[in-house]
N, CA, C, O and the ligand as a Tripos MOL2 file, in Angstrom:
@<TRIPOS>MOLECULE
protein
  281   279    71     0     0
PROTEIN
NO_CHARGES

@<TRIPOS>ATOM
      1 N           0.7960   -1.2040    0.0010 N.3       1 MET1
      2 CA         -0.0010   -0.0560    0.0490 C.3       1 MET1
      3 C           0.7860    1.3210    0.0090 C.2       1 MET1
      4 O           1.7380    1.4360    0.7810 O.2       1 MET1
      5 N           0.5150    2.1980   -0.6910 N.am      2 GLU2
      6 CA          1.1870    3.5100   -0.7690 C.3       2 GLU2
      7 C           0.7750    4.4640    0.1930 C.2       2 GLU2
      8 O          -0.4230    4.6430    0.4140 O.2       2 GLU2
      9 N           1.6530    5.0850    0.7790 N.am      3 TYR3
     10 CA          1.3860    6.1050    1.7700 C.3       3 TYR3
     11 C           1.8380    7.4500    1.3910 C.2       3 TYR3
     12 O           2.9800    7.6340    0.9710 O.2       3 TYR3
     13 N           1.0080    8.3680    1.5210 N.am      4 PHE4
     14 CA          1.3230    9.8610    1.2010 C.3       4 PHE4
     15 C           1.4760   10.6870    2.3300 C.2       4 PHE4
     16 O           0.5920   10.8230    3.1760 O.2       4 PHE4
     17 N           2.6100   11.2620    2.3690 N.am      5 LYS5
     18 CA          2.9180   12.1850    3.4790 C.3       5 LYS5
     19 C           2.0560   13.4030    3.4570 C.2       5 LYS5
     20 O           1.7570   13.9440    2.3920 O.2       5 LYS5
     21 N           1.6540   13.8420    4.6140 N.am      6 SER6
     22 CA          0.8470   14.9840    4.4700 C.3       6 SER6
     23 C           1.7280   16.3460    4.7260 C.2       6 SER6
     24 O           2.5940   16.4320    5.5970 O.2       6 SER6
     25 N           1.4100   17.2560    3.9410 N.am      7 LYS7
     26 CA          2.1870   18.6040    4.0060 C.3       7 LYS7
     27 C           1.9920   19.2170    5.4150 C.2       7 LYS7
     28 O           2.8890   19.7880    6.0340 O.2       7 LYS7
     29 N           0.7050   19.0350    5.8620 N.am      8 PHE8
     30 CA          0.1900   19.8610    6.9290 C.3       8 PHE8
     31 C           0.1030   19.1010    8.2470 C.2       8 PHE8
     32 O           0.0320   19.7560    9.2870 O.2       8 PHE8
     33 N           0.1040   17.7360    8.2840 N.am      9 ILE9
     34 CA         -0.1520   16.9930    9.4250 C.3       9 ILE9
     35 C           1.1540   16.1400    9.6370 C.2       9 ILE9
     36 O           1.5960   15.4260    8.7360 O.2       9 ILE9
     37 N           1.6990   16.2410   10.7660 N.am     10 ASN10
     38 CA          2.8130   15.2390   11.1130 C.3      10 ASN10
     39 C           2.1820   13.9760   11.5970 C.2      10 ASN10
     40 O           1.6090   13.9120   12.6850 O.2      10 ASN10
     41 N           2.2930   12.9880   10.7840 N.am     11 THR11
     42 CA          1.6640   11.6890   11.1530 C.3      11 THR11
     43 C           2.5310   10.7600   12.0370 C.2      11 THR11
     44 O           2.0940    9.7230   12.5350 O.2      11 THR11
     45 N           3.8450   11.2310   12.1980 N.am     12 VAL12
     46 CA          4.5940   10.3490   13.2240 C.3      12 VAL12
     47 C           4.1360   10.5650   14.5460 C.2      12 VAL12
     48 O           4.1630   11.6920   15.0390 O.2      12 VAL12
     49 N           3.7120    9.5620   15.1680 N.am     13 GLY13
     50 CA          3.2590    9.5530   16.6300 C.3      13 GLY13
     51 C           1.9650   10.1900   16.7820 C.2      13 GLY13
     52 O           1.6120   10.5740   17.8970 O.2      13 GLY13
     53 N           1.1150   10.3600   15.6100 N.am     14 HIS14
     54 CA         -0.1100   11.1230   15.6600 C.3      14 HIS14
     55 C          -1.1700   10.1500   16.4060 C.2      14 HIS14
     56 O          -1.1270    8.9280   16.2630 O.2      14 HIS14
     57 N          -2.0900   10.7900   17.1860 N.am     15 ALA15
     58 CA         -3.0570   10.0020   17.8780 C.3      15 ALA15
     59 C          -4.0380    9.2470   17.0000 C.2      15 ALA15
     60 O          -4.6850    8.3090   17.4640 O.2      15 ALA15
     61 N          -4.1600    9.6350   15.7550 N.am     16 PHE16
     62 CA         -5.0560    8.9300   14.9030 C.3      16 PHE16
     63 C          -4.3640    7.9200   14.0940 C.2      16 PHE16
     64 O          -4.9590    7.4510   13.1240 O.2      16 PHE16
     65 N          -3.1410    7.5190   14.3870 N.am     17 ASN17
     66 CA         -2.4670    6.4470   13.6190 C.3      17 ASN17
     67 C          -3.1670    5.1240   13.6300 C.2      17 ASN17
     68 O          -3.4530    4.6500   14.7290 O.2      17 ASN17
     69 N          -3.4410    4.5450   12.6640 N.am     18 GLY18
     70 CA         -4.2950    3.3420   12.5300 C.3      18 GLY18
     71 C          -5.7150    3.5360   12.5130 C.2      18 GLY18
     72 O          -6.5130    2.6000   12.5650 O.2      18 GLY18
     73 N          -6.0520    4.8100   12.4380 N.am     19 THR19
     74 CA         -7.6000    5.0460   12.3260 C.3      19 THR19
     75 C          -8.0000    4.9750   10.7830 C.2      19 THR19
     76 O          -7.2120    5.3500    9.9150 O.2      19 THR19
     77 N          -9.1490    4.5210   10.5160 N.am     20 ALA20
     78 CA         -9.6770    4.3430    9.1600 C.3      20 ALA20
     79 C         -10.8490    5.2910    8.9990 C.2      20 ALA20
     80 O         -11.6010    5.4670    9.9570 O.2      20 ALA20
     81 N         -11.0390    5.8760    7.9120 N.am     21 TRP21
     82 CA        -12.1940    6.6620    7.6310 C.3      21 TRP21
     83 C         -12.8250    6.0590    6.4360 C.2      21 TRP21
     84 O         -12.1790    5.8390    5.4120 O.2      21 TRP21
     85 N         -14.1100    5.7840    6.5640 N.am     22 THR22
     86 CA        -14.8000    4.9700    5.5250 C.3      22 THR22
     87 C         -15.4960    5.9550    4.5140 C.2      22 THR22
     88 O         -16.1850    6.8740    4.9560 O.2      22 THR22
     89 N         -15.3350    5.7830    3.2420 N.am     23 PHE23
     90 CA        -16.0280    6.5700    2.2330 C.3      23 PHE23
     91 C         -16.8530    5.5180    1.4590 C.2      23 PHE23
     92 O         -16.7570    4.3250    1.7480 O.2      23 PHE23
     93 N         -17.6930    5.9750    0.4390 N.am     24 LYS24
     94 CA        -18.3590    5.0680   -0.3590 C.3      24 LYS24
     95 C         -17.4680    4.2230   -1.0890 C.2      24 LYS24
     96 O         -16.9070    4.7100   -2.0710 O.2      24 LYS24
     97 N         -17.2310    2.9580   -0.7500 N.am     25 GLY25
     98 CA        -16.5370    2.0930   -1.6330 C.3      25 GLY25
     99 C         -15.0350    2.1100   -1.3320 C.2      25 GLY25
    100 O         -14.2800    1.4310   -2.0280 O.2      25 GLY25
    101 N         -14.5840    2.8350   -0.3540 N.am     26 CYS26
    102 CA        -13.1150    2.8550   -0.0560 C.3      26 CYS26
    103 C         -12.9010    3.3020    1.3400 C.2      26 CYS26
    104 O         -13.8200    3.6550    2.0790 O.2      26 CYS26
    105 N         -11.6850    3.2720    1.6620 N.am     27 GLU27
    106 CA        -11.2330    3.6620    3.1440 C.3      27 GLU27
    107 C          -9.8990    4.3540    3.1230 C.2      27 GLU27
    108 O          -8.9950    3.9840    2.3730 O.2      27 GLU27
    109 N          -9.7820    5.4210    4.0040 N.am     28 VAL28
    110 CA         -8.5160    6.0260    4.1980 C.3      28 VAL28
    111 C          -8.0260    5.6740    5.4760 C.2      28 VAL28
    112 O          -8.7430    5.6580    6.4760 O.2      28 VAL28
    113 N          -6.6520    5.3510    5.4700 N.am     29 ILE29
    114 CA         -6.0680    4.8490    6.7710 C.3      29 ILE29
    115 C          -4.9720    5.8290    7.0460 C.2      29 ILE29
    116 O          -4.2740    6.2340    6.1160 O.2      29 ILE29
    117 N          -4.7820    6.2340    8.2880 N.am     30 MET30
    118 CA         -3.6700    7.0320    8.7110 C.3      30 MET30
    119 C          -2.5580    6.0740    9.2770 C.2      30 MET30
    120 O          -2.8470    5.1390   10.0250 O.2      30 MET30
    121 N          -1.3180    6.3450    8.8960 N.am     31 HIS31
    122 CA         -0.2860    5.5200    9.2490 C.3      31 HIS31
    123 C           0.9330    6.4380    9.5940 C.2      31 HIS31
    124 O           0.9340    7.5980    9.1820 O.2      31 HIS31
    125 N           2.0040    5.9350   10.3620 N.am     32 GLU32
    126 CA          3.0880    6.6750   10.6430 C.3      32 GLU32
    127 C           3.6600    7.5170    9.5350 C.2      32 GLU32
    128 O           4.0170    8.6840    9.6890 O.2      32 GLU32
    129 N           3.7260    6.7910    8.3200 N.am     33 THR33
    130 CA          4.3450    7.3720    7.1650 C.3      33 THR33
    131 C           3.4270    8.2050    6.3110 C.2      33 THR33
    132 O           3.8300    8.7050    5.2600 O.2      33 THR33
    133 N           2.2100    8.3580    6.7470 N.am     34 GLY34
    134 CA          1.2390    9.0920    5.9540 C.3      34 GLY34
    135 C          -0.0930    8.5090    5.7290 C.2      34 GLY34
    136 O          -0.4820    7.6070    6.4710 O.2      34 GLY34
    137 N          -0.8820    8.9830    4.6940 N.am     35 PHE35
    138 CA         -2.3130    8.4850    4.5400 C.3      35 PHE35
    139 C          -2.1590    7.4560    3.3750 C.2      35 PHE35
    140 O          -1.3200    7.5420    2.4780 O.2      35 PHE35
    141 N          -3.0880    6.4750    3.5200 N.am     36 ALA36
    142 CA         -3.2580    5.5150    2.2670 C.3      36 ALA36
    143 C          -4.7520    5.4680    1.9940 C.2      36 ALA36
    144 O          -5.4910    5.7640    2.9330 O.2      36 ALA36
    145 N          -5.2500    5.1590    0.9120 N.am     37 CYS37
    146 CA         -6.6560    4.9840    0.5030 C.3      37 CYS37
    147 C          -6.6910    3.7330   -0.3800 C.2      37 CYS37
    148 O          -5.7490    3.3370   -1.0660 O.2      37 CYS37
    149 N          -7.9890    3.1190   -0.2680 N.am     38 THR38
    150 CA         -8.1070    1.7980   -0.9560 C.3      38 THR38
    151 C          -8.8620    2.0200   -2.3290 C.2      38 THR38
    152 O          -9.3190    1.0650   -2.9580 O.2      38 THR38
    153 N          -8.9680    3.3220   -2.7590 N.am     39 CYS39
    154 CA         -9.7780    3.4640   -3.9540 C.3      39 CYS39
    155 C          -9.1510    3.1610   -5.2580 C.2      39 CYS39
    156 O          -9.8020    2.9410   -6.2790 O.2      39 CYS39
    157 N          -7.7900    3.1590   -5.1820 N.am     40 MET40
    158 CA         -7.0670    2.9250   -6.4880 C.3      40 MET40
    159 C          -6.0700    1.7280   -6.0890 C.2      40 MET40
    160 O          -5.5840    1.6560   -4.9600 O.2      40 MET40
    161 N          -5.8160    0.8330   -7.0610 N.am     41 LYS41
    162 CA         -4.8120   -0.2620   -6.8180 C.3      41 LYS41
    163 C          -3.4680    0.3540   -6.7040 C.2      41 LYS41
    164 O          -2.7870    0.0200   -5.7340 O.2      41 LYS41
    165 N          -3.0010    1.1820   -7.5340 N.am     42 ARG42
    166 CA         -1.7670    1.7930   -7.4930 C.3      42 ARG42
    167 C          -1.8990    3.1980   -7.4360 C.2      42 ARG42
    168 O          -2.2800    3.8150   -8.4300 O.2      42 ARG42
    169 N          -1.6150    3.7870   -6.3360 N.am     43 MET43
    170 CA         -1.9330    5.2880   -6.1530 C.3      43 MET43
    171 C          -0.7020    6.1270   -6.6850 C.2      43 MET43
    172 O           0.4210    5.9900   -6.1990 O.2      43 MET43
    173 N          -0.9690    6.9480   -7.6500 N.am     44 LYS44
    174 CA          0.0680    7.8600   -8.1410 C.3      44 LYS44
    175 C          -0.1520    9.3020   -7.5640 C.2      44 LYS44
    176 O           0.7890   10.0960   -7.5800 O.2      44 LYS44
    177 N          -1.2220    9.6140   -7.1180 N.am     45 TYR45
    178 CA         -1.3640   10.8340   -6.5940 C.3      45 TYR45
    179 C          -2.3860   10.6680   -5.3920 C.2      45 TYR45
    180 O          -3.0420    9.6450   -5.1940 O.2      45 TYR45
    181 N          -2.4270   11.7400   -4.6690 N.am     46 LYS46
    182 CA         -3.1950   11.8150   -3.3410 C.3      46 LYS46
    183 C          -4.6440   12.0770   -3.8070 C.2      46 LYS46
    184 O          -4.8950   13.0910   -4.4590 O.2      46 LYS46
    185 N          -5.6630   11.1270   -3.4640 N.am     47 CYS47
    186 CA         -7.0510   11.1770   -3.9300 C.3      47 CYS47
    187 C          -7.8130   12.1470   -3.0270 C.2      47 CYS47
    188 O          -7.3140   12.5220   -1.9670 O.2      47 CYS47
    189 N          -8.9290   12.5250   -3.4060 N.am     48 ASN48
    190 CA         -9.8600   13.4210   -2.7270 C.3      48 ASN48
    191 C         -10.2000   12.8950   -1.4060 C.2      48 ASN48
    192 O         -10.4480   13.6550   -0.4700 O.2      48 ASN48
    193 N         -10.2200   11.5960   -1.2930 N.am     49 HIS49
    194 CA        -10.6650   11.0330    0.0300 C.3      49 HIS49
    195 C          -9.5340   11.4460    1.1700 C.2      49 HIS49
    196 O          -9.8260   11.8420    2.2990 O.2      49 HIS49
    197 N          -8.2680   11.2880    0.6930 N.am     50 ILE50
    198 CA         -7.3370   11.5650    1.6660 C.3      50 ILE50
    199 C          -7.2750   13.2440    1.8960 C.2      50 ILE50
    200 O          -6.9730   13.8060    2.9490 O.2      50 ILE50
    201 N          -7.5870   13.7840    0.8130 N.am     51 LYS51
    202 CA         -7.5760   15.3700    1.0630 C.3      51 LYS51
    203 C          -8.7030   15.7680    2.0280 C.2      51 LYS51
    204 O          -8.5700   16.6160    2.9090 O.2      51 LYS51
    205 N          -9.7460   15.1250    1.7970 N.am     52 SER52
    206 CA        -10.9150   15.4580    2.7210 C.3      52 SER52
    207 C         -10.7250   15.1000    4.1910 C.2      52 SER52
    208 O         -11.1470   15.7890    5.1200 O.2      52 SER52
    209 N         -10.0170   13.9000    4.3210 N.am     53 VAL53
    210 CA         -9.6090   13.5450    5.6470 C.3      53 VAL53
    211 C          -8.7200   14.5590    6.3710 C.2      53 VAL53
    212 O          -8.9240   14.9710    7.5130 O.2      53 VAL53
    213 N          -7.6690   14.9260    5.5380 N.am     54 GLU54
    214 CA         -6.7490   15.9700    5.9850 C.3      54 GLU54
    215 C          -7.3880   17.1250    6.4480 C.2      54 GLU54
    216 O          -7.1410   17.5820    7.5640 O.2      54 GLU54
    217 N          -8.2970   17.6990    5.5760 N.am     55 LEU55
    218 CA         -9.0340   18.8950    5.8160 C.3      55 LEU55
    219 C          -9.9040   18.7390    7.0450 C.2      55 LEU55
    220 O         -10.0550   19.6470    7.8620 O.2      55 LEU55
    221 N         -10.4560   17.5770    7.1360 N.am     56 GLY56
    222 CA        -11.3270   17.2340    8.3470 C.3      56 GLY56
    223 C         -10.5670   17.3720    9.7040 C.2      56 GLY56
    224 O         -11.0850   17.8980   10.6890 O.2      56 GLY56
    225 N          -9.2810   16.8540    9.6860 N.am     57 ILE57
    226 CA         -8.4250   16.7250   10.7900 C.3      57 ILE57
    227 C          -8.0180   18.2540   11.1630 C.2      57 ILE57
    228 O          -8.0260   18.6820   12.3180 O.2      57 ILE57
    229 N          -7.6800   18.9730   10.0770 N.am     58 LEU58
    230 CA         -7.2020   20.3500   10.2170 C.3      58 LEU58
    231 C          -8.4050   21.2980   10.6800 C.2      58 LEU58
    232 O          -8.2130   22.4320   11.1190 O.2      58 LEU58
    233 N          -9.6420   20.7240   10.5370 N.am     59 GLY59
    234 CA        -10.7460   21.6740   10.9000 C.3      59 GLY59
    235 C         -11.2500   22.6810    9.8680 C.2      59 GLY59
    236 O         -11.9110   23.6830   10.1440 O.2      59 GLY59
    237 N         -10.8580   22.2950    8.6320 N.am     60 VAL60
    238 CA        -11.3200   23.2620    7.6180 C.3      60 VAL60
    239 C         -12.8090   23.0630    7.4220 C.2      60 VAL60
    240 O         -13.3490   21.9600    7.5010 O.2      60 VAL60
    241 N         -13.4640   24.2420    7.1520 N.am     61 GLY61
    242 CA        -14.9330   24.3250    7.0450 C.3      61 GLY61
    243 C         -15.6380   23.1920    6.3720 C.2      61 GLY61
    244 O         -15.2220   22.6560    5.3450 O.2      61 GLY61
    245 N         -16.8230   22.8270    7.0640 N.am     62 GLN62
    246 CA        -17.5790   21.7180    6.4820 C.3      62 GLN62
    247 C         -18.1120   21.8980    5.0450 C.2      62 GLN62
    248 O         -18.3760   20.9300    4.3330 O.2      62 GLN62
    249 N         -18.2630   23.2130    4.6400 N.am     63 THR63
    250 CA        -18.6670   23.5220    3.3700 C.3      63 THR63
    251 C         -17.7620   22.9250    2.3330 C.2      63 THR63
    252 O         -18.1910   22.1940    1.4400 O.2      63 THR63
    253 N         -16.4160   23.2730    2.4820 N.am     64 TYR64
    254 CA        -15.3930   22.8060    1.6390 C.3      64 TYR64
    255 C         -15.3460   21.3080    1.5840 C.2      64 TYR64
    256 O         -15.2350   20.6710    0.5360 O.2      64 TYR64
    257 N         -15.4420   20.7790    2.8090 N.am     65 TYR65
    258 CA        -15.3670   19.3520    3.0160 C.3      65 TYR65
    259 C         -16.4080   18.6270    2.0670 C.2      65 TYR65
    260 O         -16.1200   17.6270    1.4100 O.2      65 TYR65
    261 N         -17.6740   19.2540    2.0680 N.am     66 GLU66
    262 CA        -18.7170   18.7190    1.2380 C.3      66 GLU66
    263 C         -18.4130   18.8170   -0.2880 C.2      66 GLU66
    264 O         -18.6370   17.8940   -1.0720 O.2      66 GLU66
    265 N         -17.9000   19.9820   -0.6240 N.am     67 LEU67
    266 CA        -17.5870   20.2370   -1.8880 C.3      67 LEU67
    267 C         -16.7370   19.2140   -2.6350 C.2      67 LEU67
    268 O         -17.0710   18.6990   -3.7020 O.2      67 LEU67
    269 N         -15.5160   18.9500   -1.9210 N.am     68 ILE68
    270 CA        -14.6010   18.0080   -2.5550 C.3      68 ILE68
    271 C         -14.9990   16.5150   -2.3130 C.2      68 ILE68
    272 O         -14.4200   15.6380   -2.9540 O.2      68 ILE68
    273 N         -15.8800   16.2320   -1.4920 N.am     69 HIS69
    274 CA        -16.3490   14.9420   -1.2400 C.3      69 HIS69
    275 C         -17.2650   14.4440   -2.3510 C.2      69 HIS69
    276 O         -17.2150   13.2770   -2.7390 O.2      69 HIS69
    277 N         -18.1680   15.4180   -2.8970 N.am     70 SER70
    278 CA        -19.1420   15.0330   -3.7820 C.3      70 SER70
    279 C         -18.5690   14.7760   -5.2140 C.2      70 SER70
    280 O         -19.3190   14.4230   -6.1250 O.2      70 SER70
    281 ZN         -9.4280    7.5000   -2.2590 Zn       71 ZN71
@<TRIPOS>BOND
     1     1     2 1
     2     2     3 1
     3     3     4 2
     4     3     5 am
     5     5     6 1
     6     6     7 1
     7     7     8 2
     8     7     9 am
     9     9    10 1
    10    10    11 1
    11    11    12 2
    12    11    13 am
    13    13    14 1
    14    14    15 1
    15    15    16 2
    16    15    17 am
    17    17    18 1
    18    18    19 1
    19    19    20 2
    20    19    21 am
    21    21    22 1
    22    22    23 1
    23    23    24 2
    24    23    25 am
    25    25    26 1
    26    26    27 1
    27    27    28 2
    28    27    29 am
    29    29    30 1
    30    30    31 1
    31    31    32 2
    32    31    33 am
    33    33    34 1
    34    34    35 1
    35    35    36 2
    36    35    37 am
    37    37    38 1
    38    38    39 1
    39    39    40 2
    40    39    41 am
    41    41    42 1
    42    42    43 1
    43    43    44 2
    44    43    45 am
    45    45    46 1
    46    46    47 1
    47    47    48 2
    48    47    49 am
    49    49    50 1
    50    50    51 1
    51    51    52 2
    52    51    53 am
    53    53    54 1
    54    54    55 1
    55    55    56 2
    56    55    57 am
    57    57    58 1
    58    58    59 1
    59    59    60 2
    60    59    61 am
    61    61    62 1
    62    62    63 1
    63    63    64 2
    64    63    65 am
    65    65    66 1
    66    66    67 1
    67    67    68 2
    68    67    69 am
    69    69    70 1
    70    70    71 1
    71    71    72 2
    72    71    73 am
    73    73    74 1
    74    74    75 1
    75    75    76 2
    76    75    77 am
    77    77    78 1
    78    78    79 1
    79    79    80 2
    80    79    81 am
    81    81    82 1
    82    82    83 1
    83    83    84 2
    84    83    85 am
    85    85    86 1
    86    86    87 1
    87    87    88 2
    88    87    89 am
    89    89    90 1
    90    90    91 1
    91    91    92 2
    92    91    93 am
    93    93    94 1
    94    94    95 1
    95    95    96 2
    96    95    97 am
    97    97    98 1
    98    98    99 1
    99    99   100 2
   100    99   101 am
   101   101   102 1
   102   102   103 1
   103   103   104 2
   104   103   105 am
   105   105   106 1
   106   106   107 1
   107   107   108 2
   108   107   109 am
   109   109   110 1
   110   110   111 1
   111   111   112 2
   112   111   113 am
   113   113   114 1
   114   114   115 1
   115   115   116 2
   116   115   117 am
   117   117   118 1
   118   118   119 1
   119   119   120 2
   120   119   121 am
   121   121   122 1
   122   122   123 1
   123   123   124 2
   124   123   125 am
   125   125   126 1
   126   126   127 1
   127   127   128 2
   128   127   129 am
   129   129   130 1
   130   130   131 1
   131   131   132 2
   132   131   133 am
   133   133   134 1
   134   134   135 1
   135   135   136 2
   136   135   137 am
   137   137   138 1
   138   138   139 1
   139   139   140 2
   140   139   141 am
   141   141   142 1
   142   142   143 1
   143   143   144 2
   144   143   145 am
   145   145   146 1
   146   146   147 1
   147   147   148 2
   148   147   149 am
   149   149   150 1
   150   150   151 1
   151   151   152 2
   152   151   153 am
   153   153   154 1
   154   154   155 1
   155   155   156 2
   156   155   157 am
   157   157   158 1
   158   158   159 1
   159   159   160 2
   160   159   161 am
   161   161   162 1
   162   162   163 1
   163   163   164 2
   164   163   165 am
   165   165   166 1
   166   166   167 1
   167   167   168 2
   168   167   169 am
   169   169   170 1
   170   170   171 1
   171   171   172 2
   172   171   173 am
   173   173   174 1
   174   174   175 1
   175   175   176 2
   176   175   177 am
   177   177   178 1
   178   178   179 1
   179   179   180 2
   180   179   181 am
   181   181   182 1
   182   182   183 1
   183   183   184 2
   184   183   185 am
   185   185   186 1
   186   186   187 1
   187   187   188 2
   188   187   189 am
   189   189   190 1
   190   190   191 1
   191   191   192 2
   192   191   193 am
   193   193   194 1
   194   194   195 1
   195   195   196 2
   196   195   197 am
   197   197   198 1
   198   198   199 1
   199   199   200 2
   200   199   201 am
   201   201   202 1
   202   202   203 1
   203   203   204 2
   204   203   205 am
   205   205   206 1
   206   206   207 1
   207   207   208 2
   208   207   209 am
   209   209   210 1
   210   210   211 1
   211   211   212 2
   212   211   213 am
   213   213   214 1
   214   214   215 1
   215   215   216 2
   216   215   217 am
   217   217   218 1
   218   218   219 1
   219   219   220 2
   220   219   221 am
   221   221   222 1
   222   222   223 1
   223   223   224 2
   224   223   225 am
   225   225   226 1
   226   226   227 1
   227   227   228 2
   228   227   229 am
   229   229   230 1
   230   230   231 1
   231   231   232 2
   232   231   233 am
   233   233   234 1
   234   234   235 1
   235   235   236 2
   236   235   237 am
   237   237   238 1
   238   238   239 1
   239   239   240 2
   240   239   241 am
   241   241   242 1
   242   242   243 1
   243   243   244 2
   244   243   245 am
   245   245   246 1
   246   246   247 1
   247   247   248 2
   248   247   249 am
   249   249   250 1
   250   250   251 1
   251   251   252 2
   252   251   253 am
   253   253   254 1
   254   254   255 1
   255   255   256 2
   256   255   257 am
   257   257   258 1
   258   258   259 1
   259   259   260 2
   260   259   261 am
   261   261   262 1
   262   262   263 1
   263   263   264 2
   264   263   265 am
   265   265   266 1
   266   266   267 1
   267   267   268 2
   268   267   269 am
   269   269   270 1
   270   270   271 1
   271   271   272 2
   272   271   273 am
   273   273   274 1
   274   274   275 1
   275   275   276 2
   276   275   277 am
   277   277   278 1
   278   278   279 1
   279   279   280 2
@<TRIPOS>SUBSTRUCTURE
     1 MET1         2 RESIDUE 1 A MET
     2 GLU2         6 RESIDUE 1 A GLU
     3 TYR3        10 RESIDUE 1 A TYR
     4 PHE4        14 RESIDUE 1 A PHE
     5 LYS5        18 RESIDUE 1 A LYS
     6 SER6        22 RESIDUE 1 A SER
     7 LYS7        26 RESIDUE 1 A LYS
     8 PHE8        30 RESIDUE 1 A PHE
     9 ILE9        34 RESIDUE 1 A ILE
    10 ASN10       38 RESIDUE 1 A ASN
    11 THR11       42 RESIDUE 1 A THR
    12 VAL12       46 RESIDUE 1 A VAL
    13 GLY13       50 RESIDUE 1 A GLY
    14 HIS14       54 RESIDUE 1 A HIS
    15 ALA15       58 RESIDUE 1 A ALA
    16 PHE16       62 RESIDUE 1 A PHE
    17 ASN17       66 RESIDUE 1 A ASN
    18 GLY18       70 RESIDUE 1 A GLY
    19 THR19       74 RESIDUE 1 A THR
    20 ALA20       78 RESIDUE 1 A ALA
    21 TRP21       82 RESIDUE 1 A TRP
    22 THR22       86 RESIDUE 1 A THR
    23 PHE23       90 RESIDUE 1 A PHE
    24 LYS24       94 RESIDUE 1 A LYS
    25 GLY25       98 RESIDUE 1 A GLY
    26 CYS26      102 RESIDUE 1 A CYS
    27 GLU27      106 RESIDUE 1 A GLU
    28 VAL28      110 RESIDUE 1 A VAL
    29 ILE29      114 RESIDUE 1 A ILE
    30 MET30      118 RESIDUE 1 A MET
    31 HIS31      122 RESIDUE 1 A HIS
    32 GLU32      126 RESIDUE 1 A GLU
    33 THR33      130 RESIDUE 1 A THR
    34 GLY34      134 RESIDUE 1 A GLY
    35 PHE35      138 RESIDUE 1 A PHE
    36 ALA36      142 RESIDUE 1 A ALA
    37 CYS37      146 RESIDUE 1 A CYS
    38 THR38      150 RESIDUE 1 A THR
    39 CYS39      154 RESIDUE 1 A CYS
    40 MET40      158 RESIDUE 1 A MET
    41 LYS41      162 RESIDUE 1 A LYS
    42 ARG42      166 RESIDUE 1 A ARG
    43 MET43      170 RESIDUE 1 A MET
    44 LYS44      174 RESIDUE 1 A LYS
    45 TYR45      178 RESIDUE 1 A TYR
    46 LYS46      182 RESIDUE 1 A LYS
    47 CYS47      186 RESIDUE 1 A CYS
    48 ASN48      190 RESIDUE 1 A ASN
    49 HIS49      194 RESIDUE 1 A HIS
    50 ILE50      198 RESIDUE 1 A ILE
    51 LYS51      202 RESIDUE 1 A LYS
    52 SER52      206 RESIDUE 1 A SER
    53 VAL53      210 RESIDUE 1 A VAL
    54 GLU54      214 RESIDUE 1 A GLU
    55 LEU55      218 RESIDUE 1 A LEU
    56 GLY56      222 RESIDUE 1 A GLY
    57 ILE57      226 RESIDUE 1 A ILE
    58 LEU58      230 RESIDUE 1 A LEU
    59 GLY59      234 RESIDUE 1 A GLY
    60 VAL60      238 RESIDUE 1 A VAL
    61 GLY61      242 RESIDUE 1 A GLY
    62 GLN62      246 RESIDUE 1 A GLN
    63 THR63      250 RESIDUE 1 A THR
    64 TYR64      254 RESIDUE 1 A TYR
    65 TYR65      258 RESIDUE 1 A TYR
    66 GLU66      262 RESIDUE 1 A GLU
    67 LEU67      266 RESIDUE 1 A LEU
    68 ILE68      270 RESIDUE 1 A ILE
    69 HIS69      274 RESIDUE 1 A HIS
    70 SER70      278 RESIDUE 1 A SER
    71 ZN71       281 GROUP 0 **** ****
């Protein structure tokens, strides 16, 4: 599984390590080395699921969260 480092969240030793966020048909997992998502077999770029989890953790407004989620 590919893990993507977050520019904004230091995932090393983060309290959410091992936490999974479920979306329609996929799952985002936080790991020491970054975020992974199950929506693509081989991830080449950070998908919107990971981005919305990041924004959610950062507490960015719900409106924007809804926007990129849909
Ligand atoms: Zn995804």
